[in-house]
N, C-alpha and C positions, 0 to 999 in steps of 0.2 A: 650311554650305558652299555651298548652292544660292544664297544671297544674294550671294556674291562672284563665283562663276563660273557661266556658263550651262552647259547640258548639253553643248553642242558644245565649249565650252572644257574641260570636265571630260574628255571623250573624248580630247582631244589633249594633256592635261596630264601624261600618264604614258606610259612604254613598259613593257611587261610581257612576261616570258619565263616559260613554264610548264615546270617540271622535274618529270617524273613519276617517282616513286620506287616501290619494291615495296610491296605490300599497300595499293594505292589511296591512297598518301600523296602529297601535292602540296607542292612548294616553289615559291612564286610570287615571282619576282625582279622588283621594281618600282623604276623610277627616276621620281621626281616632279619636275615643273618648279618653278622659283622662284615662279611665280604661285600654284601650288597650296599651296606651303609658306607663302607670305605670307597667303593666304586662311585657311589653317588656324590661323595665329597670331592673326589677328583674331577668328576664331571662339572660340579658347581664352580670349582676353582678355575677350571679350563674355560668355562663360559664367561665368567667375570673377567678373567685375564685377557680374553679376546677383545673386550670392550674398553679397556683402559690404556692410557699411555703414560710412560715414565720417561723422564729426561735420560737420554743416553741409550734408550732402547726403542726399537721399532714397535708400533702398536701391536699388541698381542704377543710380544716376545719377551716380556719382563720375567725375571726368575719367579718361581712359584712362591718362595718365602717372602719376597718383596710384596707380591700381590696380597698374600694372606695377611701380612702385617698392616698394610695400608687399608685394605677393604674387607676386614674381618666381618663386619656387620652385614654387608651385602652378600658375602659368601655364605654366612649362616642362613640367611633368608632363602638364598638360591638352593642351599643344601637341603632344606626342608622340602622344597618343591621337587628336587631331584630324587630324594628318598621316596616321596609319595608317588611320583611317576613310575619309578622303577618297581616299587613294591606292588603297585596296582597292576601294572602290566604282567608281572610275574604271577600274581595271584589269579588273574584272569586266565592264564594258561592252565591253571589247575581247576578252577571252579566253573569257568565259562558261563557267567551270569549275563543274560542279554540286557544291555542297557537300553533304556527308553531313549530314542533319538532326540537330539536337541534339548536335552535336560542336563543340568550341571552335576558333576561329581565333587562333593566336598570331603575334606579329610580332617581328622583331629590327630595330630602327632603326639601320642601320649608320652613317649620318651625315646631318646636316641643317643647312642654313643658308639665309638669305634670298637669298644671292647665287648658290649653286650648286644649290639644290633639296635633294632627299633621296633616299637609297637604302635600301630595306627588303627583308627576306625574310619572306614570310608562309608559315606552315605549317598545313596542315589535311588532313583526309581527304575524299576525293571518293566519289561513287557508283561502284560497280563497273561495268565494261563487260560487260554480260550478253549471251551469245550467243543467237541465235535457235534455238529447239528445233524439230527436224523430227520430228513424231510418226510419220512413215512408217518411221523408223529403229528404232522400238520393235516388238519381236515378243514377245508374251506367251507364257509357258510354260504348258503345260496344267496346270490345277489339278484334282485328282481330286475329284469330287463324291460324297460318301458318302450312302448311303440311310439313313433313320432305321429302326432295327431295333426289333422288339418288346421285345428285351432292354433297349435304351436307354430306351424308354418306361417299362418296369417299374422301372428304376433311378431315373429321374427322379421318378416318383410316390413310390417308397419314400423317397427323400431328402426330398421335399417334405412328407411326412406328419410328419416330425420337427419341423416348425415348430409343430405342434399336439400334440406328445407330452406325456404326463404322466410325470414321472420319479420313480421310487421308489428310495431308497438301499438298498443291500444291505450289511448289517453282520454277518450271522451266518455268513459263510463267506468263503473266499478267492476271488480272481478266477478265473473259468472262461472257456473258449472261448465267444465270442459276447457276453460282458458288455461294457458300456460303462464307460470309466474317464475321470475328469477328472484331468489331470496337469500338472505343471511339469517342464521338462527343461532342465538346465544342463550345460555342459562344465565339468570341474573340473581341467583341466591347463593349463599355460602361463597365458594370460589367460582366466579364466572368462567364458563368454558364455551369455546366455539364449537358448535355442532355441525353447521353447514356454512359454507362460504361461496356465494354466487352459484347456487345449485338450482337447476330448473325442475319444477314439478308441474304435473298436470292436475288441475283441480277436479278430482273425481275420487270416489270412494276407493276404487281399486288401486290408486296410485299415491294416496296420502292418508294420514291418520284423520279420523273424524274431527278431533279437536282443532287440528290445523285448518281443515277445510272450513269449519264454522267460523274460525277466526278471520280468514282472508276474504270470505264472500262479501262483496260490496266495497272492499278496500280499493285504493287506487295507487298507481305508481308513486313511490316516494314516501308512502305511509310507514310509520313505525308502530308496530302493534305489540301489545303485551298480553300474556295469558298464562294458562297453566296446562301442562301436558297431562293427559289422562288416557286410560285404556279405552279402546273402542267398545261400544255397547255389546257387540257380538263376540268379544274376546272370551276365551274359556276361563274357568275359575282360577286355574293355576296362573295364567297370564295376568289376570287381574290382581292376584295376590302378590306376584313378584314385581309388578309395575310400581315404580317410585315417581309420583307426580313431581314436576319441577316448574318453577316460575321461569318463563322464557320471554325473550324479546325477539321479534321477527321484523326484519327490514325488508320491505317490498320494493325491490329495485325496478322491476319492469313487469308489465302485463303484456303478453304477446300472443300473436296468432300466427301459426305456421301455414305456409303454402307448400304442400308436398308435391314432388314430381309425379306425373302421371305414370301408371303402372308400366306401360310399354316403354316409356323413356327410361324409367328406373331399371327395367330389365336390360336395356342396352348399356346403361351405366355400369351394371354389374357384369357386363361382358358376355351375356347370353342373347340368343336370337329372339326369344319371345317369353311370354308369361309362363307357359307350361314348363319350359326349360329352366326358368328361374326358380319355380317352385320345386322342381326336382333337385336343383343344386342346393337349395336351402334344406330340403329333406335330407340329402346326403350329409350336409354339414351338421345338422342336428343329430343324425344317427351316429356320426363320428364322436360328437360330444358325449352321447350316451355311452358309447363303448369306452371312451376315455374315463368317464366317471366310474363305470363298472371296474375297469382295470385299477383305478385309484383305490376303490373300496377293497378289492382283493389284495392289493399291495399293503394296504393298512392292516388287513388281517394277518398277513405275513409278519409285518413289523411287530404287531401285538403278540403274536405267537413267539417270536424270537426273544422279545424283551421279557415276557412273562415266564417262559419256559427255561431260558438259559441265563442264569445269574452267575456272575463272577466278579472278583475284585478288580477295580480300575485304579490307575494312578491319579491321585488327587491333583497333581500338577497338570495333567492333561485335561482334566475336567475344568480346572480353573482357566486354563488357556482357552478352551472352547467357550466357556461362559464369558470371558472378557472379550473375545472376538464377537460374540453375539451382541453383547451390550454396546460395543463400539459401533457395530453396524446399525443397531436400532437408534443410537443417538445421532446418526447422520440423517435420520428420517424425521422431519418436523412433526408428522402426524403422531409419532411416538414421543419425541422429546418434549414438545410443548405441554401435553397433559402430564407427562412424567415429572417435569419440573414443578408442577403445581401440586403434586401428591404430598401427603404427609409422610413422615419417616416410616410409619407402620405400613402404609400402602406401598412405598418403594421397596421395603423389605419383602413384602409378599410378591411383588413383581420379580425381584431378583431371585427369590426362592423358586419361582416357576421356571425362570430361565435356567437356573442351576439344574433343576430336574430334567429339563429339555436337553441340557448339555450332557447329562449322564446318559440319557437314552441315545443321543446321537453318537457318543463315543462307543457305547456298548454295541450299537448297530454296526458301526464301522468295523470293529474287530470281528464280530460274528460274520458279517458278509465277506470280509477278507478271508476268514477261515473257510467259509463255504466254497468260495471260488478256488482256494488252494486245494481243498480236499477233493473237490469234483473235477479238478484239473481243467477249469474253464479258462479259455484264453482271453486276455485283455491286451489289446494292441496299443501301441503309442498313438497310432492314427485315430483310434476310437476316443482316446482321452483328448486329443487335439480338437476333434470335431465337437465333443461335448463342451469343451471350454468355449468354442466359438458360438455354439447354440446358446449357452447360458449368457454370454456377453450380449448377444443380439437381443435376447429377451428383455434386457434392461437398457436397450438402446446404446450399447457400447460395442466396441470392436477390440479384438486382441489379435496379436500376431501368433498364429499357431506354432510357428517355428521358434518363438522366443517367449514362452510362457513363464511367468513368475512361479516360484515354488508354491505360493499360496493358491494361485489360480489352478495350477496343475493338480495340487492335492485335492482341491474341491471337486474338480472335474473327475478325478480318479475315484473319489468316494461315491459320486453319483453313478458312475459306471459299475462299480462293485455292487452297490445296492440294487440297481436294476437287474443285473445278471443273477444275483443271489435270489431276488424275489421271483424271477422267472423260473429258476431252477427248483425252488421250493414248490411253486404252483404246479409245475410239470410233473414233479415226483411225489407230491403229497397225495393225500386221499381226496378225491373230488367231492363236491357237496352232494348230499342226498337229493335225488330228484324231487321236485315239487309234487305233492299228492294230487292224484287225479280227482277232480271235483265230482266226476260221475261214478267213481268207484263205489262198490257196495259198502266199504268201510266208512266212506264219507257220508253215504246216505244214512247209515245207522247212527253215525255220530250226530248228524243233523237232526235225527229224531229224538235224541236224548233231551 
């Protein structure tokens, strides 16, 4: 095309009208001049001529009239494409509509002739118009910071010791309070479903439901028990109302008794010199967990603020791509796929609607966080994206080569970096939460007397 028309000629060879449709869809109405149509035809003939061979001529050197006569149909088809390419490029010089990356542009050639030019309609998705986010509009809600208790430390140490436990099977008696049992659990009504598969429980109120405890007391290894699940007697009224009893089958694989390492030995296994040092290490780990949970709750507040406050149209093609990606990922997980395959069509539809809504929120958050990072001129380095990709892979027991990331892995890591930086920016520049009221203040004393 550039061989026939100059850049200035291209810009004046079309008239373009942009029709903006819902969901970031564009219909671009273009009228092309006869000069553009003629240049496109010459381009089509030249391209076809390069690909064909005639007796007596070198490949690509046959006379134009011979090529046109022999390959008229192929030239016509190529002419349509050439008109569309040239008209679209020329129109974009005028209107400069941002195309959504990696999405197709389709065209409908309404008419074309060398005498009157051509009329076309192009259809494609465009980037959404993302609003500017004002961080001052965000006010964090107070998140309670719990203190690490001695009881929590005791429980964490107790649970950790089981990693080094020696298990002895019990075969000479039935299950007693405090025993450990290895079980399978299935529902046996309507469509049977696996609930647990080789899961270990301790037979005590704090660690299993009352109905299960009553069912297994006195049973022995190898027994298959049937019963009905029901809420605990001390459950609140809402829990009792929402509970749906089910007939179940429980397979008791093993009754066991653990021998746990002595505390001093366990401290050494944990890499510390003594029990006090171990307790302090556990306290620090639990404190970090509390801080991470607080940060997660604050980040959730930011996400909710962005999604609720800033609404704008999104390309349906992008939402569908995100939804399909999520569905594909879920179907690789047996814990999702097996129950999903047993669902009714209505249940599957509900699941897919939820995933669609999650996809909408994910796409909206991506564009908002990208806009925040751009507006605030926050730096995102290539090294940061590489490191995030490696961290994400390690979390799933995988490895990636940071120097050769796939487009999908890079995009996912980039979106995580953008989200984290945008969340931090909003939290740092938003309105902090109001301080908790002083329990000893006069106002509270008066409130307490009412």
